[in-house]
N, C-alpha and C positions, 0 to 999 in steps of 0.2 A: 782309619787305623782300627785294628782289631786288638782287643785286650785279652782274648781267651775266655770270654764270659760264658758262664753256664746259666741255666734258668730252671732250677728245681722248683722254686716257689711259683713261678709263672706256669709251671706244669700242673699245678693244682686246679681244681674247678674254677671257673671264671668268677664265681661269687666271692672268691677270696680277695679280689683286687679289682681295680679298674685300670685298663690300659690307657695310658695318657702320656703324651710326649711333653718334655719340658717346654716352657714358654721362652722364646728367644729374648735375649737382652741386648741393649744397644751397643755397649762398648766393654766387653769383658777383659779384665786384666788380672793376671796372676799375682797374688799378694804373697803367698807362702806355699811352698811345695815340700812335702815330706819325703825326701830322697831315700832315707833309710827304710821307711815303711814301704815305699814303692819296690825296693829290692826284696823285702820280705815277701811281698806279694808275687814275686817272680816277674815284675815288670822292669823294663829298661828305662831308668830315669832320664838318660840322655836323649832317648827317642820321645818319651812321653812329655817331659817338661815343656819343650817348645810348643807343643800342641795343647797343653793343659788348659789354657784360658778358654779356648773354644770347646774342647771336649768336656771339661768339668764345669762349664757354665750351662751346658745343655744346648749350646748353639750348633755344635757339630758332633752328634753322638757317635760313639764307637760303632763300627759297622755291625758288630755282633751284640749290640744292646737290644733289650726287649723291655722298654720302660713301663713300669707299673706303679700304682699307688696302692698300698696295702690297706685292707679294711680291718678295723678293730673298734672295740668299745672301751669303757673304762670307768672306774670310780674315781672321780676328781674331788679331793677333799671330802671323801665319804659319800658323795652323791653320784648315783649311777647315770651315765650318759650312754645310751644304747648304740649310738653311731658316732664315732670320732674318725679314725682313719688318718692316713697321711694327707693332711690338708695342704702341705707345701713341700713334701718330700717325695722323691721318685726313685725307686729302686731300678738300677740299670741291669742288674744281674749279679751273679756270684762268680768269684774267681778262686781257683785252687792255689793257695799260697805254697811257698817252698816247703813248709813243714807238713803239707798234705791236707791242712784244714781248708774248709770252704768258707770264704768270707764275702759278705754282702758289700756291694759298692752302691752307695746311695747318695743322691744329690739333695741337699737340704736347702730350701729356699728357691726351688726350681720353677715355681709358678703354681697357679691354681690347679686343683684336682677336683673330682666330684665330691671329695670329702672336705673341701675348704670351708664350708659352712659360712660363707660370706666373707671370709678372709681374703687377703690379697695374694696369698701363696708365696710371698717373698720373705726374705730375712734381712735384717740389718747387719752391717759389718761388725759392730761391737759384739753382739751375742755370738756370732759365728767365730770370731777370733777368740772369744772367751772359751767356747767349746774346744777349739783347737788347742789352746794353751793348757786348759785344765785336764783334758783327756790325755794329752801327752805327758803332763806332769804325773798324773795317776799311773800311767804305764811305767814311768821311771821309778815310781814309788813301789811298784810291784802289786798294784791293785788291779783286779780284772776290769777291763774297760773296753768300750768301743774306742776306735782310733780316728785320727783325722789325716786325710791324705793331702788336702789342699783347701785353700780359700781363694775364691775369685771374686773380685768386685764386678758389679754389673753395669756401671755407668749410669745408673738411675737412682732416684731417691725412693725410699719407702717411708711411710708415715706412721709413726707411733704417737708419742707425746709431742714429737716434733719431726721435721724432715731429717732423715738419716741416710747415709750412703748404703746402697744395697749390696748384698754379697750372697754367694752360694758356697756352702761347705760340702766337701766330699767326705762322707762318713763311711768308715769301714767297721763291720761288726760280724761277730760269729753268726748272728742272724738278727732279724728285727721282729721275731715272734715274741709277743708280750703276753702277760696274763690277760690283758684286755683283748687280745686276739681270740682267745678261748671264750671270753665273755660275749664277744660279738655273735658267735654262732649259738652259744647256749641261750642267749636272750631271745633268739629267733626259733628256739626249740629245734634247731637243726643238728640233730645227733649225728647224722652222716658227716656234717661239716666238722664237728668236734672230733669224731673218730678219724677222719682224714688228717686233721691237724696233729692228733696224737701220733699217728703213724709217721707223719713228716718229721716231727720232733724226735721221735725214736731214731729214725734213720740218720738224722743230721747231728743230734747231740747226745743221745742216750742209747746207743745200740745194745747195751746189755739188757735193757728193759724188754727187748723183743722176746727173750726166752723166759721172762718172769711169768709166774702163775697169773698175775693180773698186771699187764703192761701199763695201763693207765695209772695204777697205784704206784708202780715202780717209778714212773716218770715224776709223780708228785713228790715222792720221797727224795728223788735225786735233785729236783729243783729246790726243795727245802734245804737240803744240805749245802748246795752251792750258795744259796742266799744267806744262810747262816755265816758261811765263811766270808762272803762279800761284805755284809753289814759290819762284821767284826773288823775286817780290814779297813773299812771306811773310818770307823771310830778310833782305831789305833793311830791314825794320822790326823784326827780332828776334823774329818770331812763331814759336812752337812749337805745332803742332796737337795733338800729344800722343796721338792715336789714329788713325793713318793706315791703318786697315783698308780693305780693298777696298770694303766697304759704305759707307765714308765718303769715297769719291772720286767726285765728281760728273762725269758725262759732259759737262755743260755748262761745266766749268772754273771753277766757283765754290767758295769755301770753304764747307763744309757740316759740320754736327754739331759745334758748339762744346761739347765735354765738358771734359776736363782741359787745355784750352788755356792758354797763358800767354805773356807777353812776357819776354824776358831782361832782367835788370838788368845785372850784370857780364858782360862778354863771355867766354863759354867755349863752344866748339863742342860740347862733350860734355853740355851742359845738358839735363836731363830734369826735368820737374815732375810728370808724371802718376804718381799713386800706384800704378797697376797696370802701369807699364812698368818691370818689375824689371831687365830686361837692357839697357835703353837702346836698344831697337830703333828708337824714334821720336825719338831725341835730335836736337837742332838740326842738327848736321852731317849726319845720316843721311837727312834728308828728301828730297833729290834721288834718292838711290839707292833709297829705298823707293818713291817715286813711279814710278820706272822698273820696279821689281819689280811694282807693281800693274798697270802698263800691260802687262807681259808676261802677267799673268793675264787681262786683257781680250783680248789677242791670241789666247790659247789658245781662247777661246770663239768667235772669228771664223774660225778656220782653215778649216772646211768651206765658208765663204762667200768665202774669198779665192782658193782654188784647189782643184779636186777631187783633185789629186795632193798627198798629205800633205807630202812632202818639199819641194815647191816652195812650198806654202802657208807652211811654217815659214820658209823662206828669205825670202819676201816680207814676212812679219810681222816677222821679226827686223830686216830692213833698215829697216822703218818706225819701229821704236822705238830702234834703235841710236843715231841722232843726238840722242836726248833730252838726254844729259848735255852735249853741245856746245851745244845750244839753251839749256839752263839756264845754262851758263857765260856765253854771250854776253849773255843778258838780265841776269844778275847783274853782270857786268862793266860793262855800260852803266849800270846803276843806281848802281853804286859810283863810276863816273866822275862822275856827276851829284852824288853826295854829297860828293865831294872837290873838285869844281869844275873838272874837266878836260873840255875839249871835244875833238872829234876822237877819234883812236884811235892814240896814239903807242905805240911798241913797249914802252916801259918802264912803261906804266900799270899793268899787272897786277902787276908786281913791287912798285911803289910801294904799291899797295893791300894786297897781301899783307903787306908790312912793317908797315903801320899795324895791320892785324888782329893780327899777331903781337905787336906792342907792347901792344895793348889786352888781349890774352889774358894776357900775362905780368904785367901790372899790375892785372888784374881791373878795367879801366876800364869805366865804364858805357857800354853800347852806344849808347843813344839820345842821351845828353848829349854824348858824344864828337863825333858828327857835327853835332849842333846847334851846339855851341860852335865847331867848326871853321868852320861857315858864318859865325858872328859874327866870328871872327878873320880870315876872308878879306876881310871888308868893313872891319874895324877892327883893326889889329895890336895895339892896346891890350887886346884881349880874349884874347890868347894866354895870359896867366897863368891865366885861369879854365879854359882847356883843359888846361894843364900840370898843374893840381892834381888832375886825374882819374887821373894816372899815378904809381904808386909808383916806377917806374924812369924817372926823368926824362931820363937820358941817351938812352934809346931814342927818346923823343918829340922831344927836341931835335934829334937827328940827322935824324929823319924830317921835321920842320918845315922844316929848312934845304933839304932836297931838294924838298919840296913847294913852297916859295916859289920855287925856281928853275924848277920846271915851270910854275907859275902865271905867272911873268914871261915865259916863252917863248911862252905861249899868246897868239895874236893876237886872239882873240875879246874884246870889251869886258868888263872886270871886272864891271860892273854886271849884265850878262846871266848871267855864270857864278854870281855870288852869288845872284841870283834863283833860278836852277836849284838851287843847293845848299839854299836855304831850302825849296823845294817838295819836295825829296827827303829832308829831314831834320827830322822833326816835333819839336816841343818837348814834346808830350804824347802818351803812349801809355797804355793801360789797365794801369798798374803793379799788380802782383799784390796788394801790401799795401793799395792804395787800393780795388781791387775787393773784396777780402776784407772790409774794414771797411764798405763800402757795403752789401754783401749781408747781413752780420751785423745791421746796423741795420735793414734792410728786413724781415728775418725777425722782428725784435722789434717791427715796426710803424712804424718811422720811415723814411720814404722820401726825406727831404730829402737825405741824403748821396748816395744813388743819383742823384737828379735833378741835383744839383750836378756830380757826376762826369760824368754823361752830357753835360751842357752843355759842359763843358771839352773832352771827347773829340770832340765834333762840330766842333771848330775846332782840329785838332791842330797846324796850322802857324802859328797866330796867336800873338802874344807873350803876351797875357793876363796882364799884370803883377800884377793883383789875385789871380790864381790860381797864382802862381809855385811854391807848395809842391807842387802836383800834378805838376810836372816833375821833382821830386827823387827819387832812389832811396831805398829804405827804410833806416832805421837798423838796426843789427844786430838789435835786439829786434823790429823790424817785419817781418823777412823771412818770406816765405811760400815754403816749400821744397817743398810738395806741393800738387797740385790734384787734384780728384776728378771722376769722370764724372757722378755724380748719378743713375745708374740702379740 
């Protein structure tokens, strides 16, 4: 079978990747197939799905595949590793989607590559289903993200803390170029490599930069702007990536590499779920600062292309990423205004929002339910008691609600329009950690129905779904999931 694959990245010099075929698996079986995404990619689901187990496990590659493992480096929890690369992921090529965009098709868990560093090159079923579930939920929430086309079990065990069923995920991305990709060549003082990568990124993601006075600087500014929007969008839905290493920051501005990710239940800016983040480096509140730190590492790789005079290059690069926090703040504030039903940009909006977040933190109020119930209360004041019950310190929310009602009354925009905006900014359903954990445990035991049910709920996060109301509820104390794991 041919998928219409192109190979722009494989057309770069050979030092950018290693040519490597997937390792065959003994008994591939298709677990989940994303029919809607297949159509978006211009593929025929009826023709592809029957062949997907073989094609998307790596056992019978598409005829037009040119499989490669990409080279990259990265800062992992602040420490630089000069050679990482795709240790268990293999890029088959790119496909032009119906909207004209070029999308990578990658098999994750497809076997050892030259970058495996002693790893087995395989992936366990649970983490691959987690990535499928959460990436599709993020897409439904309107957050820029890689997508998942399929998960195929391999018929063999992989060994982590215990023996687990193996699987391969088919990931679809705008590209897999990362900050760490630039670092790989810069660490080797390979300026030709950095230059070639900049030209590739301009052609694929930032064509306007081609005509800029300093194309590399224009790319840096564009990446920073996309990341500011992305991190704000994460935090507006309570998402914690968990492992914001530079090799996990996409140049295209998509969420990539769903490892120990999680969504907050009770609002606490210091929340950390990742079992390997012992110092809280990637806590919820730290995500904007870490993103800017990662951008500074990208800027370092581009300095020779920004200006031949080192001091001037540093000044220009610094000026390009300095506005990041302000860009993040503007995006976050605009999103919060929508969540609380404020139109325009009144001077007191930021303070009103800060007071609500402070009240939520002090009462450990559920992040998602607070905003969802606020949207319901905006339309019907009789819903306010359900909002109040989320707050242990009722005086704080009572005071805030009085001031909020006053702001809403002064707003000249029709209430119906503001309520509609609140609803589309405040989901009823997110991938709550206890629900994800339960669905993955069942799948690992051979029962995929809880996973499929949860996926169906999360594909419509803003709908009421009264028959699935329990999926909107936070965990009972005995159900809380306090740690998430990377899976490698």
